[in-house]
PDB file of all heavy atoms in Angstrom:
ATOM      1  N   MET A   1     101.757  72.681  81.119  1.00  0.00           N
ATOM      2  CA  MET A   1     102.893  73.286  81.731  1.00  0.00           C
ATOM      3  C   MET A   1     103.277  74.583  81.079  1.00  0.00           C
ATOM      4  O   MET A   1     103.124  74.682  79.857  1.00  0.00           O
ATOM      5  CB  MET A   1     104.028  72.229  81.530  1.00  0.00           C
ATOM      6  CG  MET A   1     105.216  72.528  82.381  1.00  0.00           C
ATOM      7  SD  MET A   1     104.747  72.150  84.067  1.00  0.00           S
ATOM      8  CE  MET A   1     106.188  72.707  84.858  1.00  0.00           C
ATOM      9  N   ALA A   2     103.618  75.513  81.847  1.00  0.00           N
ATOM     10  CA  ALA A   2     103.983  76.801  81.338  1.00  0.00           C
ATOM     11  C   ALA A   2     105.365  76.900  80.778  1.00  0.00           C
ATOM     12  O   ALA A   2     106.270  76.212  81.366  1.00  0.00           O
ATOM     13  CB  ALA A   2     103.745  77.900  82.406  1.00  0.00           C
ATOM     14  N   LYS A   3     105.591  77.624  79.747  1.00  0.00           N
ATOM     15  CA  LYS A   3     106.907  77.859  79.203  1.00  0.00           C
ATOM     16  C   LYS A   3     107.301  79.269  79.513  1.00  0.00           C
ATOM     17  O   LYS A   3     106.506  80.107  79.793  1.00  0.00           O
ATOM     18  CB  LYS A   3     106.957  77.635  77.684  1.00  0.00           C
ATOM     19  CG  LYS A   3     106.654  76.246  77.266  1.00  0.00           C
ATOM     20  CD  LYS A   3     106.904  76.074  75.859  1.00  0.00           C
ATOM     21  CE  LYS A   3     106.590  74.613  75.402  1.00  0.00           C
ATOM     22  NZ  LYS A   3     106.807  74.426  73.967  1.00  0.00           N
ATOM     23  N   LYS A   4     108.583  79.533  79.490  1.00  0.00           N
ATOM     24  CA  LYS A   4     109.139  80.901  79.813  1.00  0.00           C
ATOM     25  C   LYS A   4     110.131  81.343  78.868  1.00  0.00           C
ATOM     26  O   LYS A   4     110.876  80.547  78.370  1.00  0.00           O
ATOM     27  CB  LYS A   4     109.583  80.947  81.256  1.00  0.00           C
ATOM     28  CG  LYS A   4     110.749  80.003  81.481  1.00  0.00           C
ATOM     29  CD  LYS A   4     111.224  80.091  82.956  1.00  0.00           C
ATOM     30  CE  LYS A   4     112.303  79.055  83.248  1.00  0.00           C
ATOM     31  NZ  LYS A   4     112.732  79.079  84.626  1.00  0.00           N
ATOM     32  N   ALA A   5     110.239  82.645  78.653  1.00  0.00           N
ATOM     33  CA  ALA A   5     111.242  83.220  77.854  1.00  0.00           C
ATOM     34  C   ALA A   5     111.801  84.441  78.598  1.00  0.00           C
ATOM     35  O   ALA A   5     111.025  85.146  79.205  1.00  0.00           O
ATOM     36  CB  ALA A   5     110.693  83.741  76.492  1.00  0.00           C
ATOM     37  N   VAL A   6     113.088  84.623  78.526  1.00  0.00           N
ATOM     38  CA  VAL A   6     113.721  85.677  79.294  1.00  0.00           C
ATOM     39  C   VAL A   6     114.675  86.490  78.376  1.00  0.00           C
ATOM     40  O   VAL A   6     115.516  85.821  77.682  1.00  0.00           O
ATOM     41  CB  VAL A   6     114.514  85.190  80.571  1.00  0.00           C
ATOM     42  CG1 VAL A   6     115.143  86.334  81.280  1.00  0.00           C
ATOM     43  CG2 VAL A   6     113.539  84.445  81.451  1.00  0.00           C
ATOM     44  N   ALA A   7     114.555  87.711  78.282  1.00  0.00           N
ATOM     45  CA  ALA A   7     115.462  88.584  77.503  1.00  0.00           C
ATOM     46  C   ALA A   7     116.001  89.705  78.446  1.00  0.00           C
ATOM     47  O   ALA A   7     115.281  90.268  79.240  1.00  0.00           O
ATOM     48  CB  ALA A   7     114.796  89.210  76.307  1.00  0.00           C
ATOM     49  N   THR A   8     117.339  89.940  78.404  1.00  0.00           N
ATOM     50  CA  THR A   8     117.902  90.971  79.290  1.00  0.00           C
ATOM     51  C   THR A   8     118.074  92.287  78.533  1.00  0.00           C
ATOM     52  O   THR A   8     118.547  92.308  77.432  1.00  0.00           O
ATOM     53  CB  THR A   8     119.327  90.437  79.757  1.00  0.00           C
ATOM     54  OG1 THR A   8     119.107  89.133  80.370  1.00  0.00           O
ATOM     55  CG2 THR A   8     119.884  91.403  80.740  1.00  0.00           C
ATOM     56  N   LEU A   9     117.746  93.325  79.229  1.00  0.00           N
ATOM     57  CA  LEU A   9     117.856  94.677  78.697  1.00  0.00           C
ATOM     58  C   LEU A   9     118.711  95.518  79.688  1.00  0.00           C
ATOM     59  O   LEU A   9     118.478  95.430  80.909  1.00  0.00           O
ATOM     60  CB  LEU A   9     116.473  95.387  78.581  1.00  0.00           C
ATOM     61  CG  LEU A   9     115.434  94.591  77.720  1.00  0.00           C
ATOM     62  CD1 LEU A   9     114.081  95.369  77.847  1.00  0.00           C
ATOM     63  CD2 LEU A   9     115.840  94.562  76.311  1.00  0.00           C
ATOM     64  N   GLN A  10     119.653  96.283  79.097  1.00  0.00           N
ATOM     65  CA  GLN A  10     120.446  97.125  80.011  1.00  0.00           C
ATOM     66  C   GLN A  10     120.158  98.637  79.642  1.00  0.00           C
ATOM     67  O   GLN A  10     120.263  98.978  78.474  1.00  0.00           O
ATOM     68  CB  GLN A  10     121.909  96.852  79.807  1.00  0.00           C
ATOM     69  CG  GLN A  10     122.297  95.479  80.285  1.00  0.00           C
ATOM     70  CD  GLN A  10     123.763  95.236  80.126  1.00  0.00           C
ATOM     71  OE1 GLN A  10     124.517  96.036  79.542  1.00  0.00           O
ATOM     72  NE2 GLN A  10     124.245  94.086  80.667  1.00  0.00           N
ATOM     73  N   THR A  11     119.768  99.388  80.588  1.00  0.00           N
ATOM     74  CA  THR A  11     119.508 100.821  80.427  1.00  0.00           C
ATOM     75  C   THR A  11     120.273 101.569  81.488  1.00  0.00           C
ATOM     76  O   THR A  11     119.905 101.560  82.696  1.00  0.00           O
ATOM     77  CB  THR A  11     118.001 101.113  80.499  1.00  0.00           C
ATOM     78  OG1 THR A  11     117.475 100.680  81.756  1.00  0.00           O
ATOM     79  CG2 THR A  11     117.248 100.405  79.402  1.00  0.00           C
ATOM     80  N   GLY A  12     121.391 102.200  81.091  1.00  0.00           N
ATOM     81  CA  GLY A  12     122.091 102.993  82.032  1.00  0.00           C
ATOM     82  C   GLY A  12     122.706 102.147  83.179  1.00  0.00           C
ATOM     83  O   GLY A  12     123.324 101.100  82.885  1.00  0.00           O
ATOM     84  N   SER A  13     122.423 102.486  84.413  1.00  0.00           N
ATOM     85  CA  SER A  13     122.989 101.679  85.492  1.00  0.00           C
ATOM     86  C   SER A  13     122.017 100.580  85.964  1.00  0.00           C
ATOM     87  O   SER A  13     122.316  99.789  86.752  1.00  0.00           O
ATOM     88  CB  SER A  13     123.281 102.589  86.709  1.00  0.00           C
ATOM     89  OG  SER A  13     122.097 103.218  87.134  1.00  0.00           O
ATOM     90  N   LYS A  14     120.742 100.588  85.413  1.00  0.00           N
ATOM     91  CA  LYS A  14     119.766  99.609  85.768  1.00  0.00           C
ATOM     92  C   LYS A  14     119.852  98.403  84.810  1.00  0.00           C
ATOM     93  O   LYS A  14     119.968  98.593  83.632  1.00  0.00           O
ATOM     94  CB  LYS A  14     118.356 100.211  85.712  1.00  0.00           C
ATOM     95  CG  LYS A  14     118.092 101.316  86.733  1.00  0.00           C
ATOM     96  CD  LYS A  14     116.659 101.834  86.599  1.00  0.00           C
ATOM     97  CE  LYS A  14     116.479 102.982  87.523  1.00  0.00           C
ATOM     98  NZ  LYS A  14     115.153 103.581  87.358  1.00  0.00           N
ATOM     99  N   LYS A  15     119.754  97.267  85.346  1.00  0.00           N
ATOM    100  CA  LYS A  15     119.766  96.045  84.548  1.00  0.00           C
ATOM    101  C   LYS A  15     118.358  95.415  84.679  1.00  0.00           C
ATOM    102  O   LYS A  15     118.027  94.841  85.722  1.00  0.00           O
ATOM    103  CB  LYS A  15     120.848  95.076  84.897  1.00  0.00           C
ATOM    104  CG  LYS A  15     120.987  93.983  83.959  1.00  0.00           C
ATOM    105  CD  LYS A  15     122.219  93.069  84.299  1.00  0.00           C
ATOM    106  CE  LYS A  15     122.343  92.000  83.229  1.00  0.00           C
ATOM    107  NZ  LYS A  15     123.545  91.163  83.521  1.00  0.00           N
ATOM    108  N   LEU A  16     117.528  95.503  83.705  1.00  0.00           N
ATOM    109  CA  LEU A  16     116.129  95.027  83.668  1.00  0.00           C
ATOM    110  C   LEU A  16     116.057  93.750  82.841  1.00  0.00           C
ATOM    111  O   LEU A  16     116.790  93.632  81.824  1.00  0.00           O
ATOM    112  CB  LEU A  16     115.198  96.080  83.294  1.00  0.00           C
ATOM    113  CG  LEU A  16     115.119  97.317  84.102  1.00  0.00           C
ATOM    114  CD1 LEU A  16     114.241  98.300  83.490  1.00  0.00           C
ATOM    115  CD2 LEU A  16     114.728  96.987  85.574  1.00  0.00           C
ATOM    116  N   THR A  17     115.051  92.958  83.114  1.00  0.00           N
ATOM    117  CA  THR A  17     114.834  91.734  82.321  1.00  0.00           C
ATOM    118  C   THR A  17     113.410  91.725  81.923  1.00  0.00           C
ATOM    119  O   THR A  17     112.541  91.940  82.790  1.00  0.00           O
ATOM    120  CB  THR A  17     115.196  90.463  83.063  1.00  0.00           C
ATOM    121  OG1 THR A  17     116.617  90.598  83.460  1.00  0.00           O
ATOM    122  CG2 THR A  17     115.008  89.283  82.271  1.00  0.00           C
ATOM    123  N   LYS A  18     113.158  91.478  80.648  1.00  0.00           N
ATOM    124  CA  LYS A  18     111.749  91.365  80.211  1.00  0.00           C
ATOM    125  C   LYS A  18     111.432  89.818  80.258  1.00  0.00           C
ATOM    126  O   LYS A  18     112.128  89.018  79.666  1.00  0.00           O
ATOM    127  CB  LYS A  18     111.531  91.891  78.818  1.00  0.00           C
ATOM    128  CG  LYS A  18     110.186  91.729  78.302  1.00  0.00           C
ATOM    129  CD  LYS A  18     109.949  92.281  76.905  1.00  0.00           C
ATOM    130  CE  LYS A  18     108.541  92.139  76.519  1.00  0.00           C
ATOM    131  NZ  LYS A  18     108.347  92.743  75.129  1.00  0.00           N
ATOM    132  N   VAL A  19     110.424  89.447  81.003  1.00  0.00           N
ATOM    133  CA  VAL A  19     110.040  88.096  81.173  1.00  0.00           C
ATOM    134  C   VAL A  19     108.603  87.885  80.514  1.00  0.00           C
ATOM    135  O   VAL A  19     107.774  88.751  80.639  1.00  0.00           O
ATOM    136  CB  VAL A  19     110.003  87.632  82.630  1.00  0.00           C
ATOM    137  CG1 VAL A  19     111.466  87.546  83.126  1.00  0.00           C
ATOM    138  CG2 VAL A  19     109.236  88.603  83.515  1.00  0.00           C
ATOM    139  N   ILE A  20     108.477  86.762  79.884  1.00  0.00           N
ATOM    140  CA  ILE A  20     107.220  86.404  79.203  1.00  0.00           C
ATOM    141  C   ILE A  20     106.894  84.964  79.629  1.00  0.00           C
ATOM    142  O   ILE A  20     107.752  84.071  79.448  1.00  0.00           O
ATOM    143  CB  ILE A  20     107.300  86.491  77.619  1.00  0.00           C
ATOM    144  CG1 ILE A  20     107.747  87.861  77.232  1.00  0.00           C
ATOM    145  CG2 ILE A  20     105.992  86.107  77.020  1.00  0.00           C
ATOM    146  CD1 ILE A  20     108.098  87.892  75.741  1.00  0.00           C
ATOM    147  N   LYS A  21     105.711  84.774  80.192  1.00  0.00           N
ATOM    148  CA  LYS A  21     105.334  83.447  80.645  1.00  0.00           C
ATOM    149  C   LYS A  21     104.070  83.083  79.897  1.00  0.00           C
ATOM    150  O   LYS A  21     103.110  83.849  79.770  1.00  0.00           O
ATOM    151  CB  LYS A  21     105.067  83.479  82.155  1.00  0.00           C
ATOM    152  CG  LYS A  21     104.764  82.083  82.703  1.00  0.00           C
ATOM    153  CD  LYS A  21     104.812  82.137  84.202  1.00  0.00           C
ATOM    154  CE  LYS A  21     104.549  80.754  84.809  1.00  0.00           C
ATOM    155  NZ  LYS A  21     104.449  80.829  86.245  1.00  0.00           N
ATOM    156  N   MET A  22     104.070  81.936  79.360  1.00  0.00           N
ATOM    157  CA  MET A  22     102.903  81.355  78.644  1.00  0.00           C
ATOM    158  C   MET A  22     102.208  80.359  79.495  1.00  0.00           C
ATOM    159  O   MET A  22     102.839  79.533  80.077  1.00  0.00           O
ATOM    160  CB  MET A  22     103.341  80.679  77.318  1.00  0.00           C
ATOM    161  CG  MET A  22     102.197  80.109  76.504  1.00  0.00           C
ATOM    162  SD  MET A  22     102.734  79.436  74.982  1.00  0.00           S
ATOM    163  CE  MET A  22     103.431  77.917  75.592  1.00  0.00           C
ATOM    164  N   SER A  23     100.851  80.515  79.723  1.00  0.00           N
ATOM    165  CA  SER A  23     100.099  79.627  80.475  1.00  0.00           C
ATOM    166  C   SER A  23      98.913  79.129  79.713  1.00  0.00           C
ATOM    167  O   SER A  23      98.347  79.884  78.975  1.00  0.00           O
ATOM    168  CB  SER A  23      99.730  80.233  81.839  1.00  0.00           C
ATOM    169  OG  SER A  23      98.896  81.335  81.580  1.00  0.00           O
ATOM    170  N   LYS A  24      98.518  77.896  79.953  1.00  0.00           N
ATOM    171  CA  LYS A  24      97.298  77.339  79.291  1.00  0.00           C
ATOM    172  C   LYS A  24      96.111  77.503  80.203  1.00  0.00           C
ATOM    173  O   LYS A  24      96.151  77.105  81.358  1.00  0.00           O
ATOM    174  CB  LYS A  24      97.608  75.852  78.987  1.00  0.00           C
ATOM    175  CG  LYS A  24      96.493  75.221  78.091  1.00  0.00           C
ATOM    176  CD  LYS A  24      96.935  73.761  77.786  1.00  0.00           C
ATOM    177  CE  LYS A  24      95.869  73.191  76.839  1.00  0.00           C
ATOM    178  NZ  LYS A  24      96.266  71.883  76.359  1.00  0.00           N
ATOM    179  N   LYS A  25      95.045  77.930  79.619  1.00  0.00           N
ATOM    180  CA  LYS A  25      93.812  78.143  80.370  1.00  0.00           C
ATOM    181  C   LYS A  25      92.989  76.903  80.309  1.00  0.00           C
ATOM    182  O   LYS A  25      93.274  75.965  79.483  1.00  0.00           O
ATOM    183  CB  LYS A  25      93.002  79.304  79.746  1.00  0.00           C
ATOM    184  CG  LYS A  25      93.652  80.652  79.954  1.00  0.00           C
ATOM    185  CD  LYS A  25      92.749  81.704  79.348  1.00  0.00           C
ATOM    186  CE  LYS A  25      93.402  83.065  79.559  1.00  0.00           C
ATOM    187  NZ  LYS A  25      92.507  84.150  79.122  1.00  0.00           N
ATOM    188  N   ASP A  26      91.947  76.763  81.169  1.00  0.00           N
ATOM    189  CA  ASP A  26      91.101  75.563  81.146  1.00  0.00           C
ATOM    190  C   ASP A  26      90.348  75.354  79.885  1.00  0.00           C
ATOM    191  O   ASP A  26      90.078  74.207  79.448  1.00  0.00           O
ATOM    192  CB  ASP A  26      90.094  75.695  82.255  1.00  0.00           C
ATOM    193  CG  ASP A  26      90.711  75.680  83.684  1.00  0.00           C
ATOM    194  OD1 ASP A  26      91.852  75.114  83.763  1.00  0.00           O
ATOM    195  OD2 ASP A  26      90.095  76.172  84.569  1.00  0.00           O
ATOM    196  N   SER A  27      90.094  76.376  79.110  1.00  0.00           N
ATOM    197  CA  SER A  27      89.388  76.299  77.806  1.00  0.00           C
ATOM    198  C   SER A  27      90.302  75.785  76.749  1.00  0.00           C
ATOM    199  O   SER A  27      89.863  75.577  75.581  1.00  0.00           O
ATOM    200  CB  SER A  27      88.830  77.673  77.415  1.00  0.00           C
ATOM    201  OG  SER A  27      89.852  78.627  77.270  1.00  0.00           O
ATOM    202  N   GLY A  28      91.614  75.564  76.998  1.00  0.00           N
ATOM    203  CA  GLY A  28      92.565  75.091  75.974  1.00  0.00           C
ATOM    204  C   GLY A  28      93.293  76.208  75.283  1.00  0.00           C
ATOM    205  O   GLY A  28      94.255  75.950  74.509  1.00  0.00           O
ATOM    206  N   SER A  29      92.933  77.412  75.508  1.00  0.00           N
ATOM    207  CA  SER A  29      93.752  78.555  74.787  1.00  0.00           C
ATOM    208  C   SER A  29      94.907  78.929  75.766  1.00  0.00           C
ATOM    209  O   SER A  29      94.952  78.555  76.879  1.00  0.00           O
ATOM    210  CB  SER A  29      92.753  79.738  74.604  1.00  0.00           C
ATOM    211  OG  SER A  29      92.345  80.211  75.843  1.00  0.00           O
ATOM    212  N   TYR A  30      95.871  79.698  75.122  1.00  0.00           N
ATOM    213  CA  TYR A  30      97.005  80.097  75.800  1.00  0.00           C
ATOM    214  C   TYR A  30      96.979  81.531  76.028  1.00  0.00           C
ATOM    215  O   TYR A  30      96.430  82.347  75.220  1.00  0.00           O
ATOM    216  CB  TYR A  30      98.244  79.767  75.034  1.00  0.00           C
ATOM    217  CG  TYR A  30      98.565  78.303  74.959  1.00  0.00           C
ATOM    218  CD1 TYR A  30      98.061  77.448  74.011  1.00  0.00           C
ATOM    219  CD2 TYR A  30      99.322  77.667  75.967  1.00  0.00           C
ATOM    220  CE1 TYR A  30      98.314  76.076  73.929  1.00  0.00           C
ATOM    221  CE2 TYR A  30      99.550  76.298  75.997  1.00  0.00           C
ATOM    222  CZ  TYR A  30      99.142  75.541  74.923  1.00  0.00           C
ATOM    223  OH  TYR A  30      99.363  74.230  74.964  1.00  0.00           O
ATOM    224  N   SER A  31      97.584  82.039  77.123  1.00  0.00           N
ATOM    225  CA  SER A  31      97.732  83.479  77.387  1.00  0.00           C
ATOM    226  C   SER A  31      99.156  83.814  77.761  1.00  0.00           C
ATOM    227  O   SER A  31      99.864  82.903  78.187  1.00  0.00           O
ATOM    228  CB  SER A  31      96.777  83.881  78.578  1.00  0.00           C
ATOM    229  OG  SER A  31      97.230  83.322  79.766  1.00  0.00           O
ATOM    230  N   PHE A  32      99.537  84.990  77.540  1.00  0.00           N
ATOM    231  CA  PHE A  32     100.879  85.374  77.759  1.00  0.00           C
ATOM    232  C   PHE A  32     100.969  86.492  78.755  1.00  0.00           C
ATOM    233  O   PHE A  32     100.235  87.489  78.713  1.00  0.00           O
ATOM    234  CB  PHE A  32     101.605  85.915  76.473  1.00  0.00           C
ATOM    235  CG  PHE A  32     101.694  84.802  75.400  1.00  0.00           C
ATOM    236  CD1 PHE A  32     100.812  84.652  74.475  1.00  0.00           C
ATOM    237  CD2 PHE A  32     102.796  83.991  75.458  1.00  0.00           C
ATOM    238  CE1 PHE A  32     100.840  83.574  73.551  1.00  0.00           C
ATOM    239  CE2 PHE A  32     102.953  82.992  74.505  1.00  0.00           C
ATOM    240  CZ  PHE A  32     102.018  82.748  73.554  1.00  0.00           C
ATOM    241  N   ILE A  33     101.799  86.418  79.781  1.00  0.00           N
ATOM    242  CA  ILE A  33     101.915  87.434  80.842  1.00  0.00           C
ATOM    243  C   ILE A  33     103.364  88.014  80.620  1.00  0.00           C
ATOM    244  O   ILE A  33     104.344  87.242  80.658  1.00  0.00           O
ATOM    245  CB  ILE A  33     101.763  86.784  82.218  1.00  0.00           C
ATOM    246  CG1 ILE A  33     100.404  86.092  82.293  1.00  0.00           C
ATOM    247  CG2 ILE A  33     101.929  87.887  83.301  1.00  0.00           C
ATOM    248  CD1 ILE A  33     100.270  85.229  83.538  1.00  0.00           C
ATOM    249  N   GLU A  34     103.467  89.294  80.499  1.00  0.00           N
ATOM    250  CA  GLU A  34     104.754  89.953  80.289  1.00  0.00           C
ATOM    251  C   GLU A  34     105.044  90.900  81.485  1.00  0.00           C
ATOM    252  O   GLU A  34     104.150  91.411  82.139  1.00  0.00           O
ATOM    253  CB  GLU A  34     104.690  90.827  79.053  1.00  0.00           C
ATOM    254  CG  GLU A  34     104.516  90.000  77.745  1.00  0.00           C
ATOM    255  CD  GLU A  34     104.697  90.831  76.560  1.00  0.00           C
ATOM    256  OE1 GLU A  34     105.307  91.893  76.554  1.00  0.00           O
ATOM    257  OE2 GLU A  34     104.104  90.380  75.514  1.00  0.00           O
ATOM    258  N   GLY A  35     106.345  91.078  81.730  1.00  0.00           N
ATOM    259  CA  GLY A  35     106.708  91.950  82.815  1.00  0.00           C
ATOM    260  C   GLY A  35     108.123  92.404  82.649  1.00  0.00           C
ATOM    261  O   GLY A  35     108.947  91.684  82.013  1.00  0.00           O
ATOM    262  N   MET A  36     108.512  93.539  83.299  1.00  0.00           N
ATOM    263  CA  MET A  36     109.834  94.033  83.336  1.00  0.00           C
ATOM    264  C   MET A  36     110.252  93.988  84.795  1.00  0.00           C
ATOM    265  O   MET A  36     109.691  94.663  85.661  1.00  0.00           O
ATOM    266  CB  MET A  36     109.952  95.440  82.811  1.00  0.00           C
ATOM    267  CG  MET A  36     109.696  95.576  81.345  1.00  0.00           C
ATOM    268  SD  MET A  36     110.917  94.896  80.220  1.00  0.00           S
ATOM    269  CE  MET A  36     112.230  95.907  80.512  1.00  0.00           C
ATOM    270  N   VAL A  37     111.279  93.182  85.151  1.00  0.00           N
ATOM    271  CA  VAL A  37     111.754  93.113  86.545  1.00  0.00           C
ATOM    272  C   VAL A  37     113.217  93.240  86.614  1.00  0.00           C
ATOM    273  O   VAL A  37     113.947  93.041  85.558  1.00  0.00           O
ATOM    274  CB  VAL A  37     111.290  91.732  87.191  1.00  0.00           C
ATOM    275  CG1 VAL A  37     109.756  91.752  87.245  1.00  0.00           C
ATOM    276  CG2 VAL A  37     111.806  90.612  86.436  1.00  0.00           C
ATOM    277  N   LYS A  38     113.758  93.444  87.841  1.00  0.00           N
ATOM    278  CA  LYS A  38     115.184  93.480  87.978  1.00  0.00           C
ATOM    279  C   LYS A  38     115.754  92.034  87.809  1.00  0.00           C
ATOM    280  O   LYS A  38     115.080  90.974  88.096  1.00  0.00           O
ATOM    281  CB  LYS A  38     115.536  93.895  89.398  1.00  0.00           C
ATOM    282  CG  LYS A  38     115.289  95.362  89.531  1.00  0.00           C
ATOM    283  CD  LYS A  38     115.724  95.816  90.999  1.00  0.00           C
ATOM    284  CE  LYS A  38     115.472  97.230  91.140  1.00  0.00           C
ATOM    285  NZ  LYS A  38     115.821  97.755  92.501  1.00  0.00           N
ATOM    286  N   SER A  39     117.024  91.868  87.263  1.00  0.00           N
ATOM    287  CA  SER A  39     117.556  90.600  86.954  1.00  0.00           C
ATOM    288  C   SER A  39     117.566  89.664  88.056  1.00  0.00           C
ATOM    289  O   SER A  39     117.348  88.389  87.906  1.00  0.00           O
ATOM    290  CB  SER A  39     118.930  90.803  86.369  1.00  0.00           C
ATOM    291  OG  SER A  39     118.897  91.507  85.239  1.00  0.00           O
ATOM    292  N   ASP A  40     117.781  90.127  89.317  1.00  0.00           N
ATOM    293  CA  ASP A  40     117.892  89.172  90.473  1.00  0.00           C
ATOM    294  C   ASP A  40     116.525  88.772  90.963  1.00  0.00           C
ATOM    295  O   ASP A  40     116.410  87.929  91.812  1.00  0.00           O
ATOM    296  CB  ASP A  40     118.631  89.841  91.575  1.00  0.00           C
ATOM    297  CG  ASP A  40     118.107  91.214  92.066  1.00  0.00           C
ATOM    298  OD1 ASP A  40     117.241  91.743  91.329  1.00  0.00           O
ATOM    299  OD2 ASP A  40     118.500  91.623  93.122  1.00  0.00           O
ATOM    300  N   GLN A  41     115.408  89.298  90.417  1.00  0.00           N
ATOM    301  CA  GLN A  41     114.031  88.928  90.868  1.00  0.00           C
ATOM    302  C   GLN A  41     113.262  88.111  89.837  1.00  0.00           C
ATOM    303  O   GLN A  41     112.082  87.892  89.937  1.00  0.00           O
ATOM    304  CB  GLN A  41     113.258  90.214  91.143  1.00  0.00           C
ATOM    305  CG  GLN A  41     113.866  90.996  92.275  1.00  0.00           C
ATOM    306  CD  GLN A  41     113.046  92.319  92.586  1.00  0.00           C
ATOM    307  OE1 GLN A  41     112.236  92.723  91.729  1.00  0.00           O
ATOM    308  NE2 GLN A  41     113.424  92.960  93.661  1.00  0.00           N
ATOM    309  N   VAL A  42     113.929  87.651  88.767  1.00  0.00           N
ATOM    310  CA  VAL A  42     113.258  86.876  87.697  1.00  0.00           C
ATOM    311  C   VAL A  42     112.606  85.685  88.240  1.00  0.00           C
ATOM    312  O   VAL A  42     111.458  85.332  87.927  1.00  0.00           O
ATOM    313  CB  VAL A  42     114.288  86.552  86.549  1.00  0.00           C
ATOM    314  CG1 VAL A  42     113.613  85.676  85.515  1.00  0.00           C
ATOM    315  CG2 VAL A  42     114.692  87.797  85.872  1.00  0.00           C
ATOM    316  N   GLN A  43     113.399  84.816  88.970  1.00  0.00           N
ATOM    317  CA  GLN A  43     112.812  83.551  89.475  1.00  0.00           C
ATOM    318  C   GLN A  43     111.561  83.771  90.390  1.00  0.00           C
ATOM    319  O   GLN A  43     110.616  83.015  90.368  1.00  0.00           O
ATOM    320  CB  GLN A  43     113.915  82.765  90.196  1.00  0.00           C
ATOM    321  CG  GLN A  43     115.003  82.227  89.302  1.00  0.00           C
ATOM    322  CD  GLN A  43     114.472  81.411  88.160  1.00  0.00           C
ATOM    323  OE1 GLN A  43     113.638  80.615  88.361  1.00  0.00           O
ATOM    324  NE2 GLN A  43     115.054  81.556  86.998  1.00  0.00           N
ATOM    325  N   ASN A  44     111.696  84.754  91.199  1.00  0.00           N
ATOM    326  CA  ASN A  44     110.512  85.101  92.108  1.00  0.00           C
ATOM    327  C   ASN A  44     109.257  85.478  91.295  1.00  0.00           C
ATOM    328  O   ASN A  44     108.144  85.116  91.611  1.00  0.00           O
ATOM    329  CB  ASN A  44     110.848  86.246  93.012  1.00  0.00           C
ATOM    330  CG  ASN A  44     111.882  85.810  94.084  1.00  0.00           C
ATOM    331  OD1 ASN A  44     112.053  84.667  94.382  1.00  0.00           O
ATOM    332  ND2 ASN A  44     112.575  86.803  94.640  1.00  0.00           N
ATOM    333  N   TRP A  45     109.477  86.298  90.250  1.00  0.00           N
ATOM    334  CA  TRP A  45     108.347  86.720  89.388  1.00  0.00           C
ATOM    335  C   TRP A  45     107.722  85.525  88.687  1.00  0.00           C
ATOM    336  O   TRP A  45     106.495  85.380  88.604  1.00  0.00           O
ATOM    337  CB  TRP A  45     108.808  87.729  88.329  1.00  0.00           C
ATOM    338  CG  TRP A  45     107.763  88.352  87.541  1.00  0.00           C
ATOM    339  CD1 TRP A  45     106.958  89.374  87.871  1.00  0.00           C
ATOM    340  CD2 TRP A  45     107.226  87.853  86.325  1.00  0.00           C
ATOM    341  NE1 TRP A  45     106.022  89.635  86.895  1.00  0.00           N
ATOM    342  CE2 TRP A  45     106.124  88.655  85.915  1.00  0.00           C
ATOM    343  CE3 TRP A  45     107.498  86.768  85.440  1.00  0.00           C
ATOM    344  CZ2 TRP A  45     105.360  88.535  84.728  1.00  0.00           C
ATOM    345  CZ3 TRP A  45     106.833  86.571  84.333  1.00  0.00           C
ATOM    346  CH2 TRP A  45     105.745  87.451  83.942  1.00  0.00           C
ATOM    347  N   LEU A  46     108.574  84.544  88.100  1.00  0.00           N
ATOM    348  CA  LEU A  46     108.104  83.382  87.493  1.00  0.00           C
ATOM    349  C   LEU A  46     107.216  82.448  88.344  1.00  0.00           C
ATOM    350  O   LEU A  46     106.239  81.920  88.066  1.00  0.00           O
ATOM    351  CB  LEU A  46     109.176  82.664  86.720  1.00  0.00           C
ATOM    352  CG  LEU A  46     109.838  83.463  85.549  1.00  0.00           C
ATOM    353  CD1 LEU A  46     111.051  82.681  85.092  1.00  0.00           C
ATOM    354  CD2 LEU A  46     108.769  83.538  84.424  1.00  0.00           C
ATOM    355  N   LYS A  47     107.677  82.319  89.643  1.00  0.00           N
ATOM    356  CA  LYS A  47     107.037  81.481  90.644  1.00  0.00           C
ATOM    357  C   LYS A  47     105.706  82.153  90.956  1.00  0.00           C
ATOM    358  O   LYS A  47     104.731  81.434  91.287  1.00  0.00           O
ATOM    359  CB  LYS A  47     107.905  81.289  91.823  1.00  0.00           C
ATOM    360  CG  LYS A  47     109.065  80.466  91.602  1.00  0.00           C
ATOM    361  CD  LYS A  47     109.953  80.286  92.856  1.00  0.00           C
ATOM    362  CE  LYS A  47     111.190  79.562  92.542  1.00  0.00           C
ATOM    363  NZ  LYS A  47     112.068  79.482  93.734  1.00  0.00           N
ATOM    364  N   LYS A  48     105.678  83.476  91.155  1.00  0.00           N
ATOM    365  CA  LYS A  48     104.467  84.219  91.629  1.00  0.00           C
ATOM    366  C   LYS A  48     103.314  84.110  90.646  1.00  0.00           C
ATOM    367  O   LYS A  48     102.223  83.983  90.959  1.00  0.00           O
ATOM    368  CB  LYS A  48     104.867  85.683  91.879  1.00  0.00           C
ATOM    369  CG  LYS A  48     103.779  86.484  92.362  1.00  0.00           C
ATOM    370  CD  LYS A  48     104.195  87.927  92.655  1.00  0.00           C
ATOM    371  CE  LYS A  48     104.367  88.569  91.324  1.00  0.00           C
ATOM    372  NZ  LYS A  48     104.576  90.057  91.416  1.00  0.00           N
ATOM    373  N   GLN A  49     103.656  84.208  89.312  1.00  0.00           N
ATOM    374  CA  GLN A  49     102.620  84.282  88.289  1.00  0.00           C
ATOM    375  C   GLN A  49     101.982  82.949  88.057  1.00  0.00           C
ATOM    376  O   GLN A  49     102.430  81.880  88.093  1.00  0.00           O
ATOM    377  CB  GLN A  49     103.258  84.811  87.000  1.00  0.00           C
ATOM    378  CG  GLN A  49     103.788  86.139  87.067  1.00  0.00           C
ATOM    379  CD  GLN A  49     102.713  87.262  87.415  1.00  0.00           C
ATOM    380  OE1 GLN A  49     101.591  87.268  86.917  1.00  0.00           O
ATOM    381  NE2 GLN A  49     103.146  88.199  88.170  1.00  0.00           N
TER     382      GLN A  49
END
């Protein structure tokens, strides 16, 4: 099961969120996927990845 971490960053008038998703590969190792998205699109990004 993948875990997620979310941190909010504010820059000027834009509110961005840095999202990090950890996923387990078939080989047993873990990989991390990072992205910067708008705060209202976080759930869509996590579902997509």
